[in-house]
Each structure stands twice: as structure tokens, then as C-alpha cells.
C-alpha positions, 0 to 999 in steps of 0.5 A: 499499500505505502509503496502505491502512495509513493508512486502515485502522483497525486497527493495523499491525505492523511488519515492515521496520524491524530496530528496531521490528519487532514493534511495533504502531502506529496508522493516522495517521488514529487519532491526532491531529495538529496544526500551529500558529505557532511564537508558539502554544507559547511560556510566555506567557499572554495578558492579561485585558481591564483586567488587562494589565501595560506593559513597555517593553524597550529594545534594544541599539540603543536602540529603545523597544519597549513590550509588555503581559503578564499577571501572572506571565510572566517576562520571559525569555519575554516578550522572546522572544515578541515576537521581541526578542534574548534568548538564555535558553540553559538555557531559564529553569532559572537556568544560565546568564547569557544572559537577563541584563536591566538593570531600571529602578532605579525598579522593582527595590526592588519585585521579590523578592530573587534567589536565592543561584544567580541571583546566581551565574549573574549574576557571569558575566553581560556588562556587569553593573548593580546593577540587573541581574537573569536575565529567566527569574526576574523574574515580572511583578507589578502592582507592575511595571507600566510597567518599563523594562527594557534588554537589554544589548549582548551576552551571554556563554555559557560551555560545557566547550569554553570551558575549556582542559583 
């Protein structure tokens, strides 16, 4: 019966579930469906040939990982897309400090100044330094080509349950 419904070109009215009773569903054959690797759903762009920007991430273990990125992508998304251990608990909305990164001092002055919101979140970061930034707020520019970025040994993700009443 289900196989017949799914092949049917006509919409199907639901009568089984009280939650969806009377709702009209289109058969799966009429809806597009696609599946792809998780890596395809990231927020980064593939750099155009000749326009690649280079970043060296230094993990907490001291391993140096060189990656290429496109202009406009942020450091958090780039690191996550390359499998590096960067949490980004707030999804890049500048509401946590779990994408804290330490920028090479040679490149720090090439970046835009951190916003007040970013500075507030950085105050919560573990291992804060003079060149600390939130990876979600640093967008790659040609001036940052070749930047070295250290990932701190740990992060701090404060939640409501962490505070006593």
C-alpha cells in the first residue's frame, strides 16, 4: 500500500495520525531529495585558482596544519571544515568564546579592530593573549595571506547550569 502511495502522482490525505489528520502530503516521488557529505554543507567557499589565501593552524599539540581559504571566509569555519578541534558553540554569532584563537602578532594589526561584543566574549576565553580573537569574527583578506593561528589548549563554554543560584 505504501509503495503504491509513494508512486502515486496525486497528493495523499493523511488519516492515520491525529496530529496530521486531514493534512495533504505530496508523494516522495514529487519532492526533490539529495544527500551529500557533511563537508559540503560548510560555510566556506573554494578559492578560485590563483586567489588562494594561506593559513597555518597550530594545534594544541604543536602540529602545524597548512590550509588554503577564500577571501571572506572566517577562521572558525575554515578550521572546522578542515577537521580541526574548534567548537564554535554559538554557530559564529559572537555569543561564546569557544572559537578563541591566537593570531600571529605580525598579522594582528592587519585585521579590523575587534568589536565591543567580541571583546566581551574574549574576556571569557581561556588563555587570553594580546593577540587573541574569536575565529568567527576574523574574515580572511589578502592582507592575512600566510597568517599563523594557534588554537588554545582548551576552551571555556559557560552555560546557565554553571552558575549557582
